[in-house]
N, C-alpha and C positions, 0 to 999 in steps of 0.2 A: 306448304301444305298446312291446312288449318287444323291445329291440334284439338280444337273443340268439336270439329266435325268427326274426327277420327275416334275420340273417346267421349261418348255422350255423358259420362258420369262427371266430366269436368265442367264446372260453372265459372262464370265471370263474376267475381265479387270484389267490391271496391276495398274490402279489408284484407284481401290477399295480396300484400305489397310485393312479395317475391315474384309472384306470377306476373303482376302488372309491370314490374320493372323490366321484364324481358322485352316489352314493347316500347320502352323508352331508349333514346339515344344516350350517349355518355354525357351529353350537355343537358339531358332532362326533357328533351322534345320528343313528342309522340312520333313513332315511326309510321311511314305510309304503308298502305296495303301491299305495294310492290315489294317492300322489304319484309314485311311480317308474314305475308302469304295467307292472311285471314280473308274470309268471305266479307263482303260488304256489310252484311248483317252483323257479324261478330266484331268487325272493325268499329262499328258505331257503338256496340256495347262496351268494348274495351276502352274506347275514347271516353265515353260517359263515366265509366268506372274510374279511370285515371283522374278525370277532372274532379270527381267527387273526392277521391283520396287526397288530391292536392288541396282542395277547399277545407278539408278538416284536418289537415296537417300530417297525413300519413306519408305522403310523397312530396318531395320539394317541387317548386314550380320551375326552378333552374338549378343546374349543378354548376356553380361558379368555379 
């Protein structure tokens, strides 16, 4: 179930590392829609936010 559809006050922000890390595997890979339960629209937004956070160093690219 998509948490962003349930609560419209929640936003997807690349600076919110705690929220974005819920959509990463323990190896640091982005989880699929099948596992996250997000809509395709929100999955794209989360993916873009994760990649932004990785590029500026807030999230690791991989968890070695």
